[in-house]
C-alpha positions in Angstrom: 18.9 -43.5 16.8 20.2 -40.3 15.3 17.6 -38.0 13.8 17.9 -34.8 11.8 15.3 -32.2 12.6 14.8 -29.3 10.2 12.6 -26.3 11.1 11.3 -24.4 8.2 8.7 -21.9 6.9 6.5 -22.9 4.0 4.8 -20.5 1.7 3.0 -21.9 -1.4 5.6 -24.2 -3.0 8.6 -22.4 -1.4 10.4 -23.6 1.7 13.0 -21.7 3.8 15.1 -23.6 6.3 15.5 -21.8 9.6 17.5 -24.3 11.5 18.7 -27.9 11.3 19.9 -29.9 14.3 20.8 -33.5 15.1 19.1 -35.3 17.9 19.7 -38.7 19.5 16.4 -40.4 20.5 15.2 -44.0 20.9 12.0 -43.6 18.7 10.5 -41.2 16.2 7.9 -40.2 18.8 10.7 -39.3 21.2 12.4 -37.3 18.4 9.2 -35.4 17.8 8.9 -34.6 21.5 12.5 -33.4 21.4 11.7 -31.3 18.4 8.8 -29.7 20.2 11.1 -28.7 23.1 13.7 -27.3 20.6 10.9 -25.3 19.0 10.7 -23.3 22.2 14.4 -23.0 23.0 16.2 -22.4 19.7 17.0 -18.9 18.7 15.7 -18.8 15.1 15.5 -15.8 12.9 11.7 -16.4 12.3 9.1 -18.6 13.9 8.9 -21.9 11.9 5.6 -23.3 10.9 6.7 -26.7 9.8 9.3 -29.3 10.8 10.8 -32.3 9.1 12.4 -35.3 10.8 14.8 -37.5 8.8 16.9 -40.4 9.7 20.7 -40.3 9.6 20.6 -41.4 5.9 18.3 -38.6 4.9 15.1 -40.5 4.6 12.1 -38.4 5.6 10.2 -40.0 8.5 7.9 -37.2 9.5 6.8 -33.8 8.1 4.2 -31.7 9.9 3.4 -28.7 12.0 6.2 -27.2 14.0 4.1 -27.3 17.2 5.0 -31.0 17.4 1.4 -32.3 16.9 1.9 -36.1 16.3 -0.6 -37.7 14.0 -3.2 -39.9 15.6 -2.3 -43.6 15.5 -4.6 -45.7 13.4 
């Protein structure tokens, strides 16, 4: 599945996108692991504090800390 990963900084109600990349991964969890790896390898103008993962149609699937912490399964 093709995912779009957006790294951004969030301050109050404002967001600033630092980088947006496409990533092919079999699951959302794999995409989040890929995003965590990209966090350490992309040359971004600032350090992002948040990331958003969307599907290829633009539907948001995950938004959370840029460190790649995946929410606990319930």
